[in-house]
N, C-alpha and C positions, 0 to 999 in steps of 0.2 A: 322903324320896322322895315324889313327888306321888301323890295319890289317883287311882285308875283311873276314878273316876266322871266322866263327861263334864260339863264346865262347873263342877264344884265347885272353888272357889278353894283354893289351897295357897300358903303363904308359904315362899320359899326365898331366902336371901341378900338380904333387903330388897326382894324383888320378889314379886308375886302372880301365880300361875299357875293355869291351868285346862287340863284335858286335853280337846282338841277331838275331834269325831267322825271316823270314817274318811272320811266324805264330805268333810269340810273339807280333809283332806290330798289326797284324790283330785282335788279341784278345783285343786290346786297341785302338780302333778307335772311334772317335766321329762322329756325323752326320753333314756333311758339308752343307752349304747353307741354314741353318735354320733361319737366321736373317739378315735383312737389317739394314740400319742406323737408321730408325725410331724405330724399336724394340730395337736396341742397346741403343738409347737415353732413351727409356722407361725403359730399364733394369737399366741404371745409376740412373734415378730418383727413381725407385723402391727400389734399394739398400738403399737409404738414407731417403726416405720420412717419415719413422717412426720417424726420428729425429725432424720433425716439430711438431709431436703430443705429444711427451714426451721425457724426458731426458735432453734436452737443459736447461730447467728451473732450474735444480739443480745448474747451474752455477750462478744463482742469489744468492743462499745461500753461494757461495764461494766468489764472487766479487761484489755483488750488480749489479744494472743495468749498471752502468758505466763500471765496470770491465768486465761484460759479453759483453758489446758493443765493448770494446777494443779487447777482446779475439776473438770475432766473426769477426771483421774487419781484424785482423792479420791472423787468421786461414782461413778466406775466401780468402785472398790474397795468402796464402800458397797453398791452394787447386787449385785456378785458375792457378797459375804459374806452379804447379806440373802437372795439367791436360794438359796444353800446352806442357810440356815436354813429358808426357806419350803418347800424340797424335802422336808425332814424333816417339817415340820408337815403339809404336804399329803398325804404318804403315810400319816401316822398318823391324821389327822382329815379324811378326804375328803368334804367337804360343799360345797354351793353357796355357803354363807356365807363360806368361805375365811378372810380376815383377821378378820372378825367372829367366826367360829366358833373360830378359834385363841385370840383374846383372851377370848372368852366362857368358854372352858375354863380359862384361866389366871387371868383377872382379874375374873371375875364378870359379871353383867348390865351394869353401868354401863361397865366396861372394854370389853366386847364391843360395846355400842352406840356408844361413843365411837370405837372403831376403825372400825366399819362406816360411821359417819357421815362420818368423815374420808375414807375410800375413796370414798364416794358423792359427796362434794364434788369430789374429784379427777376422777372419771370423768364427772360431769355437766358439768364446766366444760371439760375437755380437748377434747371434740369441738367445742365452740364456738370454741376457739382454732384448731383445725385447719380448721374451716369458713372462718374468716377468711383463713387461708393459701391454701386452695383458691380462694377468691374472688380473692386476689392473683395467683395463677397464671393464672386464667381471664382476668382483666383484662389481664395482661401479654401473653397470646396474642391478645388482641383478639377472642375468641370471642363470637359472637352480638351483637356490638356493645355488650356490657355495660360500663357505666361506674359502676354502683352494684351492689355484690355481694349485696344481700339476696336477689334471686331465686336466686342460686347456693346460698346457705345453705338456703333453703326447699327447693330441689330435692334437696340432699344429704340433709336429714333425711327428707323424704317418701319418697324412693327407698329409702334404706338401712334405715330403720325398717321399711318395707314388706317388704323382703327378709327381715328377721329375723322378721317376723310369719308369713312363709311357712313357715319351719321351720329348726331349728338345724342339721341335717345339711347342708341345701342352702346355708345361710349360711356355714358353716365351710369348705365346699369352694370356694365362690366367693371367699371371703376368702383362701384359700390361693393360688388362681390369681392374684388381683390382687397379692398380695405377691410372687409369683414375677416378675411383670412389673416391679414396682418395683425388685427386686434387679437385673434386667437393666439398668434405667436407671442404677443406681449403678455397675455395671460399665462402662457406656459412659462415664460421667462420669470415672471413675478413669483409663481408657485415654486420654481426651482431655486430662486435666490433667497427666499425668506429664511431657510434653515442656516445659511452661511453668513447671515448679516452680523456684523460686529462694528459698532460705532467707531472703534479705534482705526479701522481701515479707511475711514473718511479723511483722516489727518496724517497719512503716512508720507506726505511730501515734506521734505525738510525745509524749514524757513530759510529764505535767502537774506541778503543784506539790504533789501529794498526798504524804503520808508514805510513804516507801519507793519512790517513783516512779523508773523507769528505762526503758531501751529495752525490756527484757523485761516489766516491769510498769508500763506507762505511766500507769495510774491508781492505782498504789500497792497497799498491802496490802488496804485496804478494797475496792478494785476486784476483787481476786482472790476475796474472800468474796462480793461481789455476783454474781460470775460463776457461783457454785455453782448458782443457779436454772437457768441455761442449760446447764451441764454435765449437769444432771439430765435435760434434754430429750432427750439421746441415749438414755436408758434408761427414761424415765417410762412406767409402766403395765405393764412386763414382769411385775411381781408379780401381775398379774391372771390369769395362767394357772390357778392353783388354783380360780378361780371356775367352771371347767368340770368340776369333780370329779364332780358327779352325772350328767354327760353323757358321761363318759369310759368306755372299755371296761374298763380295769383301772387305776383311779386310783392304787392303791398302787405299781404298777410304772411306769405311764406318766407320772405327774405329775413325779417327779424328772427323768426323762430329757427330758421336754418343756421344762420351765422352764430347766434347765441348758443344753440345746442351744440354746435361743433366746438365752440370755445370751452364749454364745460367739460367735454370729453378730453380735450387736449390738456387742460389744467390737471386733471387726474393722472393722465399718462406721464406727463412731465415730472410730476412729483414722485411717482413710483420709479421711474428710470434714474432720476437724480439721486435718490436715496439708496436704492437696492444695488445698482451696478457697482459703484465705488464702495458701497458699504459691505459688499461681499468679496469683491476681487481686489480692492484697494484703489485709491485715487491715482497713485503713481502708474500702475499698470494700465488703467483705463485712459490715462492722458495721451498715450501714444498709439492706441489701438485703431486700426481701420475697420474692424468688425467687433465692436466692444461687447455686444450682448452674448454671442457665442463664447467669446474669450472669457467673459466673466463667469459663465456657467462652467467652463472647463477648469477655471481656477478653483471653484468651489467643489466640483464633483469629480475632477480628474479628466484627463485628455480623452478618455474613451467613453464619456457620458453620452447617452442617446439624446438627452435634453438639448445639448449644444447643437447636435446635428439637426434636430427638429427646428430649433429657432433659426439656425443658419439657413436651412432650405426655405422654411416658411417666411423667414425674415426678409427674403428677397421680395416677397409680396408687398411689404411696407415700402421699400424703396421704389418698387415698380408703381405702386399706387400714387405716390407723390410725383414721380416722373410723369406718369400718364396724365394726371390731373393738371399739373402746371403747364403742360403742352396746351391743354384746353384754355387755361387762363391767358397765356401769352397770345394765343390766336385771337381771342375776343378783344383784348386790349388793342392789339394792332389793327384788327378789323374796324373798331370804332374810330380810332384816330385816322385811319385811311379813308373811311366812308365820309368823314367830315372834311377831308382835304388837307389835314395837317401833315400826313405822310402820303407818298404816291398812291393814287386812287386804285391802281390795278391790284394792290394788296388786299382790297376788301371785296373783290368779286366772289360771289358764292356759286357753287356748282349745282348740279341737279338735286343733290341731297341736302341742299341749303347749308353747306359747310364752307367756310372761307379758306379755300384750298391753298392759296398763295400765302396767307397769313399763318398757315400751319407749316408749310414747307420751308419758307425762307428763314425764319428764326431757328427752325430745327437744323438746317444746314449749318448755320453759324454756331449753334450750340455744339454740334458734333465736332466741328473744327476746334473750338475752344477746349473741349474735353480732351481731345487727342493731343493738342499742342501743349496746353498747360498741365493737364493730368495731375492737378493738385487740388484736392477737394476743399481744404480749409481756406486756400487763397481764393477760390471761386466763391465760397461762402461769403467772404468779406466783401467781394465785389457786389454780390447779390444783396447783401445787407445794406450796403451804401445806398443803392437805388431804393430799397424798401424804406429805409428810415427817412430819406428825403421826401418820399411820397407820403409817409405817415404825418410828417410835419405839415405838409401842405393840405392834407385832407382834414386834419384837426383844425387848422386855421379856417378852412372852408366851413366846417360845422359852426364854429363860433361866429363867423361873419354872417352866415345865413340866419342864425338865431337872432342876431341883433338887427339885421337889415330887413329880413322877411319874417317877422313874427307870425304873420297870417298864412304862411305857406302850409298847405294841408300835410299833416304829419300823422299817418296812421299809427306810428309808433314814436314815442318821445323818449329820449335818453334820460334815465334817472340821474338827477344831479345837474343836468343841462351842461352849460359851458364850463362849470367847475370840473366835471368829469373829463370832458375833452381837453380842457386846459391842462389838467394834470398829465394826460397822455401826451400832449404837445411838449411839455417840459422834458418828459422822459425820452421822447423821440429825439429831441435835440441832443440830449446826452448820448444817445446811441449813435448819432451821426459823428460826434466827436470820437467815440470809441473806435470807429472803423479806422481812424488815422493812427490810433495807438497800436492796433494789431498789424496793419500793413500799410504804411504811409504811401509807398509807391503805387500799390494797387488802388488805394483810395483816390490818389491824385490822377491816375490814368482814367479811372471811372468818372471822376469829376470833369476831366477833359472831354470824354465822350459825351457827357451830359451837355457841356458847353457847345459842342459841335451841333448837337440836335437843336439847341436853342437858337444858334446862329442860322440854321436851316429854316427854322420857323420865321425868324425876324426878317431875313432877306428874301425869302422865297414863298413859303407856304401860307403865310398870313395874307397874302394877296390872292389866294386861290381857295378860299374856304367855301363850304357848302352850307347855304343858309337853312335848307330843309332837312339836314341830318338831324335826328331826334335830339341829341344833346345841345346842338346849336340852336335849334328852333325853340326849345324850352327857354333857353337863356335869353335869346333875342326878344322873344315875346314879353318876357318878364321885364326886361329893360325898357322896352317900348311903353308898356303899361305904367311903369314907374315914372317915366318922363312925362307922360300925359297927365298923371296925377300931381 
């Protein structure tokens, strides 16, 4: 167990800790009690809802409708089972570190940092992809005469990072309202597409010569695996709800209700988009579209339909909701890793309104540069999914390890099916990691290289400078000390 003397180093599990002063933690506090379970569920939906408006449709170009259907069913199952596991972990270990905190408890400092880094890669890159899609929608609407989207990216980051700097309660309530508007746009889309639905449209991509190719799987078996990345886009980032644990009113009760409620909504919206958009407009048309929902409505009702304009304008709310909310997620993950000393400590300092301002600004700047330089939404999706699937693998391993090693851990919510449920999610997550290499091997390798650089930073530098009394570390160190005594 670490020494109580401030600054005196203590070695635990191959890492070196020091107990920091009360002032250190006072400078790194979040605002408690800002969210109940309804806001948490809204946060979960907000993280993901942009995936209903754009991004998923590129999976049609990888696997055809049948391949994307298989991918969505399997990835939907993975997310549902994972969410049930995370509901248990979040109720038992409610800290801002979330995935990093779970893995830190189960797998030690290296496992915790690896998980937190993978999540950070996901959440830092995903807003850049969404910004590209927002730019596509703005260009399609002809707003402000914009023909190059970089001013849109800049405006998105400047405005929404600024709102988060204003305060978490205000940001979450605004996020909830924007998400509600986006759901209205989805309802309008569904109503408009039902009359034009024709099952034959789902299979209008001609089969290729790939192994296993057919009208159902035009790109064969490999295409179905490649579509995993885009099936994930219907659900990507819902796992970020536990990052709000330190700002929730009653995390042990509200976390499970919030994250499971969000997942139920997302399963319904994913099903409707996957069936109605290509079923009305054709899978071939949807496969290449940068604004699929308005384009699908125009295909069914004509170019001058008001419905398409409504969904196009209001649909921006869906993209904005996810962009806005994932900014929150990356800031909290970076805040937790920095507070514990894994990343530079200045990144976790909070301002007068108890928001981690550097953890908001630094990744936002990186995301803006990536969106501007890469300007390729589906490539950025693949990078984000690589980080996501690595973190899913480690979090599910953490659930299994904690179930076996700490059966007496207080669990206000218990995962139905226990380790069988999370074990299934683990297998599917490993398949998704492999799928990222099928879609873009160069992007996946570059992301893996970035991940390796982070791990090297930990191994050679930050593991010697960790903070013993950061909440995630304190929980884990105390548990280990008690285990050794027993």
